[in-house]
C-alpha positions, 0 to 999 in steps of 0.5 A: 847644277853642281851645288844641287848635286853636292847637296844631294850627295851630302844628304846621302852621306848623312843617311849612310852614316846613320845607317852604319851607326845602327847596323854597327850595333847588336840588332838583338839589343835594338829590338828591345826598344821596338814599338808600333810607330803607326799606332794612334798617339792618343793625345789628350789635353787636360788644361792650358796655361798661358805665360805671356805668348807661351802656351803650356799644355797639360797633356797625356799620350798613350805609352806603347808599354801600357798606360799613359804618359803625363806631359807638358807641351810648351808651344811658342806663339806663331806657326814655326817651323820651330825646333823641338826638345824633349826633356827628361827629369831627375829622380832625386827622391825628396825633390819637389822637381822629381817630375816634369816640372824640373825643366819647365821654366827652362823650356818656357825660356827657350820657347822665346827662341822658337822651341817646342818642348815636351816634358814627361813624367817618367814611369817611376814618377807616375801616379800608382807606381809601386817600387819593387825594392828587392835587390836586382829587381826585374822591374828596374829593367822594365821601367827603364825600357818603358821610359826609353820607348816613351821618349821615342814616342814623344819624338813621334808626337813632336815630329807629327806637328806641322810647326816642328822642323824635323831636322832640329830635334834635341834631347836633354836628360838629367841623372836617370834620364841622362842615362835614358838619353845615352840609350836614345842616342844609339837607338833613335837617329832622329835626334840632332843633339843630346845634353846628358847631365850627371848620368851613368853612361857605362855599366862596364865603367861602373863595374870597376868602382868600389861601390859596385864591387861592394854591392856585388859582395853584399848581394852575392857574387853568383846572383849579381853576375847572373843578373849582369849577364842576363842584361849585358845588352842593356849597358848604355855604353853600347848605345852612346858609343854609337850616338854619331852623327848626333852631337853629345854635350856631357855635363858633370858636377865635381862634387859627386860621391858616385859620379866622380870626375874620374868616372865622368871622364871614363864615360866621356871616353866612350861617347862617340864624336862629335862630343863636348865635355864640361865639369862644374864645381857643383853637386848632382843638381849642377848650377846656373853656369851649366844651364847657360852652357846648355842653352848656348849648346842648344842655340848653336845645334838647333840654330836658334836666335840668341836668348836674352840673358835676362830670361836665362838668369830668371830660370831658378836654380834646381835645389838639391835636398839632402840625400835621404838615404 
């Protein structure tokens, strides 16, 4: 009887912690990411590829912000219950992996440990997207909002599956989609853990940098400040500082020009506990050590069976082409 009461009390405390984390934030900021969770998912399947016992479904689902979200759904053999991971790719312009392919091999490897994965193409990587290169374009905010909402809808898709354990959902995001994960961590409390790889996590921290101050002068201080004021609610630091009770693992490379080690540590200071931080002797693409650490973190957080090291070693490194800019 005491054990049952203790478990019930623990569950209530967890719910209370999540509620406090939400209400500690600005309700007006949170409403920007609202959508109809009861709307049909609109899942369509184009093809299925088998890699041994692992099935890779080429699917799409309806975006609450318009259009469809192209995605891979990687499913292990069996009935579950499986853990689940949503993966967000980087946007390195001349990379062949600037899309849902970036983490596909890693997701297939984790499927052997009992993980269902969803890997999406972000709005900028979708067919027909036309970039507005105007400085301080409103489109950047529109695209980012859509990506955040589309990832929340991806969580709906995974958690609607009878083979997914709703208590074991994680998110992995790289670069732009690490920032997306920062927002999600404060918005959507269904996630147990986040891996945020080499992504900007605080406008307030970035404003202190010479790069941003130089850009402010180039654009015009008045225009720049007006834009920043309009979107002050959109600072990822205001969300990732409320990630608890989810655990956040921050991975950064020491060879970065913009996301310097000093800036990375500044981001880490903002992220709520519990958190982990590690710096790698690597560029923006990170490296095999980061991948091993990432899989070890997910294994611990999602209570997975340990993967064969040979499967992890077989995942190819992400190639970082020269910066086209």
